[in-house]
N, C-alpha and C positions, 0 to 999 in steps of 0.2 A: 239853516234857517237864519234869517237876519234878526239880530237881537237888539239892535240899536236903531232908532228911527232915523238918525242922521246918515245912516248908510244907504238908505233908500231914497232915490230921487223923488221929490215931492210930486212931480207930474206923473211919474210911474205909479206912485202910491195912489194918487187920485184915479188913475186909469184902472188899477186893480179894484179899487172900491166900487167904481162905476160898473165894472164888469160883473162883480159879485152881487150887486143889488137885485138883478132879476132872479138869480138863484135863490137869494134870501126870500124874495116874494113868493116864488114857487114853493119853497119849503114851508113857509107859513100857511100857504093855501092847503097843502097836503096835510100838515100837522099843526092845526091851530092850537091844540092842547097837547104839546109834545110829551109823550110818555116813553119810558124805557123800551117797551116792546116796539113802539113805532120807530125808535132810534135804530133798532136792529134792522128794520126794513130799509132804512137809508144806507146803513153801512154795507149791507149785502141783500139786495132785493131778490137774489136767486137762491137763498138758503132754503132748504127743504124743511127746516124746523120752525119757520116763522108762522105765527098765528095770524092768518089773513083776516080773521074776524076783528082783530085789533085795529085794522085800518078804517078810517072814516068811510061811511057808506058811499059818499059822493065821489070818492076816488078809488074805490076797490076795483072797479073794472079796469082802470088804467094800470094799476099795479099788477093785476092778473095778466093783462096784455104784455107788460114789460117782462114779467116773470117767465112767460111762455115764448118770448122773442129770442130765438137762438142766436141771431146776429148780435143782439144786445148782450146776451150772456157771453158770447165769444169776446166781444169788446171789453166787457168787465174783467174777464179772466186774463186778457192780454195786459191789463193795466193794474193788476193787483199789487205790483211792486211800486206803483206810483200813487200819488195822493188820490183819494176818492174823487176829489173835485175834477180831476182830469177826465175820469170816466164820464161823469155827468156832463161836462163841457163837450166832450166828443160825441156823446149820445144825443144831446139836444141839438 
């Protein structure tokens, strides 16, 4: 991990920020009032111990679709040693 700003090229930093903004918007749409239980859904949407009722009603269907998508599950499991953002980037 880069710990000092001067080690990251400013144009690359800006590109990374611009790339992450749509992800931030989507997360805010799914989790307008982010709670701990909802955070578990982001970290591992395929966990069998998650409380689906904790998901906002307007996106419950999308989470159930994702949770039941075997290709998405395989992709997630293939990237468990990598940052979670890589999974979401590849999946979207």
